[in-house]
C-alpha positions in Angstrom: -16.1 -10.2 11.4 -15.8 -10.7 15.1 -13.8 -7.5 15.4 -16.5 -5.5 13.5 -19.2 -6.9 15.8 -17.1 -6.0 18.9 -16.8 -2.4 17.8 -20.5 -2.2 17.0 -21.5 -3.5 20.4 -19.0 -1.2 22.1 -20.5 1.8 20.3 -24.1 0.8 20.9 -23.4 0.3 24.6 -21.9 3.8 24.8 -24.8 5.3 23.0 -27.4 3.5 25.2 -25.8 5.2 28.2 -26.3 8.7 26.7 -29.9 10.0 27.4 -29.5 12.6 24.8 -29.7 10.1 22.1 -33.2 8.9 23.1 -34.2 12.6 23.4 -33.2 13.3 19.7 -34.3 10.0 18.3 -37.7 9.4 19.9 -38.9 12.1 22.2 -38.2 15.1 20.0 -39.6 13.6 16.7 -42.8 12.6 18.5 -43.2 15.9 20.2 -42.6 18.1 17.2 -44.8 15.8 15.0 -47.6 16.3 17.4 -47.0 20.1 17.7 -46.8 20.6 14.0 -49.8 18.3 13.5 -51.9 20.6 15.7 -50.5 23.7 14.1 -51.4 22.6 10.6 -54.7 20.9 11.4 -53.6 17.4 11.4 -55.9 16.6 14.3 -58.9 18.5 13.1 -60.8 15.3 12.3 -61.7 16.6 8.8 -65.0 18.1 10.0 -64.1 21.8 9.6 -66.2 23.7 7.1 -63.7 25.2 4.7 -66.3 27.3 2.8 -66.1 31.2 2.7 -68.2 32.8 5.5 -70.7 35.1 4.0 -73.5 37.0 5.8 -77.1 36.8 4.5 -79.9 39.3 5.2 -83.3 38.7 3.6 -85.3 42.0 3.5 -87.8 40.6 1.0 -89.0 37.6 2.9 -90.8 36.1 -0.1 -90.9 32.5 -1.2 -88.6 33.3 -4.1 -86.0 34.8 -1.7 -86.3 31.7 0.3 -85.5 29.6 -2.8 -82.5 31.8 -3.4 -81.4 31.1 0.2 -81.8 27.4 -0.4 -79.6 27.5 -3.5 -76.9 29.5 -1.8 -76.9 27.4 1.3 -76.2 24.3 -0.9 -73.1 26.1 -2.3 -69.8 24.3 -2.0 -68.0 27.7 -2.1 -69.8 29.9 0.5 -71.2 29.3 3.9 -74.2 31.5 4.8 -74.5 33.2 8.2 -78.0 34.6 8.6 -78.7 38.2 10.0 -82.1 39.6 10.8 -83.5 42.4 8.6 -82.9 45.0 11.4 -79.2 44.1 11.7 -77.9 45.4 8.5 -75.5 47.8 10.2 -74.0 44.9 12.2 -73.8 42.8 9.1 -71.8 45.5 7.2 -69.5 46.0 10.2 -68.7 42.3 10.3 -67.6 42.5 6.7 -65.5 45.6 7.4 -63.9 43.9 10.4 -63.2 40.9 8.2 -65.2 38.6 10.3 -67.1 37.8 7.0 -65.6 37.9 3.6 -68.8 39.5 2.1 -72.5 40.0 2.8 -75.6 39.3 0.6 -78.6 41.6 1.0 -81.9 40.6 -0.7 -83.8 43.9 -1.1 -87.6 44.3 -0.6 -89.6 43.4 -3.6 -87.1 41.0 -5.0 -89.5 38.2 -5.5 -92.2 40.3 -7.1 -89.7 41.9 -9.5 -88.7 38.4 -10.8 -92.3 37.3 -11.2 -93.0 40.5 -13.2 -90.3 39.4 -15.7 -87.9 42.2 -14.6 -84.3 42.0 -13.6 -84.1 41.7 -9.9 -80.9 42.8 -8.1 -79.2 41.3 -5.1 -76.8 43.5 -3.1 -73.4 42.1 -2.5 -71.5 44.0 0.2 -67.7 43.4 0.0 -64.5 44.0 -2.0 -65.2 42.2 -5.3 -61.7 43.2 -6.7 -60.0 40.5 -4.6 -59.8 36.9 -5.6 -62.0 35.9 -2.6 -64.6 38.6 -3.5 -64.6 37.5 -7.1 -65.3 34.0 -6.0 -68.2 35.0 -3.8 -69.6 37.2 -6.6 -69.5 34.3 -9.0 -71.3 32.0 -6.6 -74.0 34.6 -5.9 -74.5 35.3 -9.6 -74.8 31.6 -10.4 -77.5 31.1 -7.9 -79.4 34.2 -8.8 -79.3 33.6 -12.5 -80.4 30.0 -12.0 -83.4 31.2 -10.0 -84.3 33.9 -12.5 -84.0 31.5 -15.4 -86.1 28.9 -13.6 -88.9 31.5 -13.0 -88.8 32.7 -16.7 -88.9 29.2 -18.0 -91.9 28.3 -15.7 -93.8 31.4 -16.9 -93.1 30.5 -20.6 -94.3 26.9 -20.1 -97.4 27.9 -18.3 -98.4 30.4 -21.1 -97.5 28.1 -23.9 -99.6 25.3 -22.5 -102.7 27.4 -22.0 -102.4 26.9 -18.2 -102.3 23.1 -18.6 -98.8 23.2 -17.0 -99.2 25.0 -13.7 -96.5 27.5 -12.8 -95.6 25.7 -9.6 -95.1 22.4 -11.3 -93.1 24.0 -14.1 -90.9 25.8 -11.6 -90.2 22.6 -9.6 -89.3 20.6 -12.7 -87.1 23.3 -14.1 -85.3 23.8 -10.9 -84.7 20.0 -10.6 -83.4 20.0 -14.1 -80.8 22.6 -13.0 -79.7 20.3 -10.2 -79.3 17.4 -12.5 -78.0 18.8 -15.9 -77.6 16.5 -18.8 -73.9 17.2 -18.9 -71.8 17.3 -15.7 -68.2 17.6 -14.9 -67.0 15.3 -12.2 -63.7 15.9 -10.4 -62.2 12.7 -9.1 -59.3 11.9 -6.9 -57.2 8.7 -7.2 -58.9 5.9 -5.5 -55.5 5.1 -3.9 -56.0 8.1 -1.6 -58.6 7.5 1.0 -60.9 10.6 1.3 -61.1 10.1 5.1 -57.3 10.5 5.4 -57.3 14.1 4.0 -57.2 15.4 7.6 -54.0 13.5 8.1 -52.2 15.0 5.1 -50.2 17.4 7.3 -49.2 14.5 9.6 -48.1 12.4 6.7 -45.7 15.2 5.9 -44.6 16.2 9.4 -44.0 12.7 10.7 -41.3 11.6 8.2 -39.9 15.2 8.2 -39.3 15.3 11.9 -38.1 11.6 11.9 -35.4 12.4 9.4 -34.4 15.7 10.9 -33.9 14.4 14.4 -32.1 11.3 13.1 -29.4 13.7 11.8 -29.4 15.6 15.1 -28.9 12.3 16.9 -25.6 11.8 15.1 -23.8 14.1 17.5 -23.6 11.3 20.1 -22.2 8.7 17.7 -19.8 11.2 16.2 -18.5 12.1 19.6 -17.8 8.5 20.3 -15.5 8.3 17.2 -13.8 11.6 18.3 -13.3 10.4 21.8 -11.9 7.1 20.6 -9.3 9.0 18.6 -8.5 11.5 21.5 -8.1 8.7 24.1 -5.8 6.8 21.7 -8.0 3.8 21.7 -8.0 4.0 17.9 -4.2 3.9 17.7 -4.1 0.9 20.0 -6.7 -0.9 17.9 -4.5 -0.3 14.8 -1.5 -2.0 16.4 -3.6 -5.2 16.5 -4.8 -7.3 13.6 -7.9 -4.9 13.3 -8.0 -3.3 9.9 -9.1 0.3 9.4 -12.0 -0.9 7.2 -13.2 -3.1 10.1 -13.2 0.0 12.4 -15.2 2.1 9.9 -17.7 -0.7 9.2 -18.1 -1.4 13.0 -18.9 2.3 13.7 -21.1 2.5 10.6 -23.1 -0.6 11.7 -23.7 0.8 15.2 -25.0 4.1 13.9 -27.2 2.3 11.2 -28.8 0.0 13.8 -29.6 2.9 16.1 -31.2 5.0 13.3 -33.0 2.1 11.6 -34.5 1.1 15.0 -35.6 4.7 15.5 -37.3 4.6 12.1 -39.1 1.4 12.9 -40.4 2.7 16.3 -41.6 6.0 14.8 -43.2 4.3 11.8 -45.2 2.0 14.1 -46.2 5.0 16.2 -47.3 6.9 13.1 -49.3 3.9 11.9 -51.1 3.1 15.1 -51.4 6.5 16.9 -51.3 9.1 14.1 -53.2 6.9 11.5 -50.6 7.5 8.8 -50.7 4.6 6.4 -47.0 3.7 6.4 -47.8 0.0 6.1 -50.1 0.2 3.1 -47.0 -1.2 1.4 -44.7 -2.4 4.1 -41.9 -3.5 1.7 -41.8 -0.1 0.1 -41.7 1.6 3.5 -38.9 -0.7 4.6 -36.8 0.1 1.5 -37.1 3.8 2.1 -36.4 3.4 5.9 -33.4 1.2 5.2 -31.8 3.4 2.5 -32.5 6.6 4.5 -30.9 5.1 7.7 -27.9 4.0 5.6 -27.5 7.4 4.2 -27.8 9.2 7.5 -25.4 6.6 9.2 -22.7 7.3 6.6 -23.1 11.0 7.2 -22.6 10.3 10.9 -19.4 8.4 10.1 -18.2 11.3 8.0 -18.9 13.8 10.8 -16.9 11.5 13.2 -13.9 11.5 10.9 -14.0 15.2 10.2 -14.5 16.5 13.8 -11.4 17.1 15.9 -13.4 17.6 19.2 -16.7 16.9 20.8 -17.8 20.4 20.3 -17.0 20.2 16.6 -19.0 17.0 16.4 -22.0 18.8 17.8 -21.7 21.7 15.3 -21.1 19.3 12.4 -24.3 17.4 13.3 -26.5 20.4 13.8 -25.5 22.3 10.7 -26.4 19.5 8.2 -29.6 18.9 10.2 -30.8 22.5 9.6 -29.5 22.8 6.0 -30.6 19.4 4.8 -34.0 19.6 6.6 -34.7 23.1 5.4 -33.8 22.5 1.8 -35.2 19.0 1.7 -38.8 20.0 2.6 -38.9 18.6 6.2 -40.5 21.8 7.4 -42.5 23.0 4.4 -43.5 20.6 1.6 -41.5 21.2 -1.6 -44.7 21.0 -3.5 -45.6 24.5 -2.1 -42.4 26.0 -3.6 -41.5 26.9 -7.1 -39.8 24.5 -9.6 -36.4 26.1 -9.2 -36.4 25.6 -5.4 -37.7 22.0 -5.9 -34.6 21.2 -8.0 -32.3 22.9 -5.5 -34.1 21.1 -2.6 -33.3 17.7 -4.1 -29.6 18.4 -3.5 -30.5 17.3 0.0 -30.9 13.6 0.8 -33.8 14.5 3.0 -35.8 15.5 -0.1 -35.4 12.0 -1.6 -36.4 10.3 1.6 -39.5 12.6 1.9 -40.4 11.7 -1.6 -40.2 8.0 -0.9 -42.3 8.2 2.3 -44.9 10.5 0.8 -45.2 8.3 -2.3 -46.5 5.6 0.0 -48.5 7.5 2.6 -49.9 10.4 0.6 -50.0 9.3 -3.0 -50.8 5.7 -2.3 -48.1 4.4 -4.6 -46.2 1.1 -4.4 -42.7 -0.3 -4.5 -41.8 1.0 -7.9 -42.4 4.6 -6.8 -39.7 4.4 -4.2 -36.9 2.9 -6.3 -35.6 6.2 -7.6 -35.5 7.9 -4.1 -33.9 4.8 -2.6 -31.3 4.8 -5.4 -30.5 8.5 -4.7 -30.1 7.8 -1.0 -27.7 4.9 -1.7 -25.8 7.2 -4.0 -25.4 9.8 -1.2 -24.4 6.9 1.2 -21.6 5.9 -1.1 -20.3 9.5 -1.4 -20.4 10.0 2.4 -18.8 6.6 3.1 -16.1 7.2 0.5 -15.3 10.6 1.8 -15.2 9.3 5.4 -12.9 6.4 4.4 -10.5 8.9 2.6 -10.5 11.2 5.6 -9.9 8.3 8.0 -7.0 7.1 5.9 -5.4 10.6 5.5 -5.7 11.4 9.2 -4.0 8.2 10.1 -1.1 8.9 7.8 -0.5 12.2 9.5 
């Protein structure tokens, strides 16, 4: 046990002297997390209006066109941008230049036509053959039909009651009934997901992704130590003592594991306090994922150290899995945005399982049971990497 600790302390001291390791383990993950967060709106504060921008020009200027404007302005789909009646040409140019997705033009006589019981038309300027155009068209038709139906109902009620129900009263009551229909469909989100945290969803993906990616990149220093130990014949001298090969492997592994696990803890605290990512909503679950992910990456570093024959090879062997595992595992682009086939392929990467574990906690609001499968997968990868490293270490010594 003392020999294992001696090897671990020796490796940690050597790694602490190398500034590159702090660059890869702390500086680069924080920098890239912030950059990706800005790029994908993680610092937007959640106040951005995501509705479709649609121009609005009222050439009728009647009280009914005003009611139509009120209905459209309350839409959760489109965002109105008003234009004066003498700026129709500029309005149409804005649509052509794609500054607006469409334009609504209320023609003169619109209100009088509705009151006369005739079908009033609203002009929609834009490409309604596209999905966006179809969406805008549906929102405009819904508001126009609601207004038309309200007027017709008010006219019928006024006539049927021999003027005992005034048109204005019937109109207001009918319009209110539209706003509070007897049957409604409510779309709800799991209460485990805080609505205020939606703006941090991109950070909740980017933070663990960069943390895992640069943990692999940081293996180049630890792998180089193992290579240098072999090239300087320090390894051969240790083997002439009572130190066993398994002690050497475990000592190196423990040093790499401590380095990566410490990195995870620092970045998790940074994400919780600075980026407001809820890693600690279930601290035990987060700890399980961090522990197993660090173990998996540490055994990968051990394997790289036993495979590489030079410091240059150690660098290459560390960078290649960083890009392959990070790209396949969804560290850059969430696997949820890809097809089912790529999601299956992506989970050949241990990064995908670690991402699942962290996001089950921070994004989906789940607990310890949700990270057991990802943790088991990461332990499985660790066993494979360690077994391969032990076999390679044994074979190389026999030669």
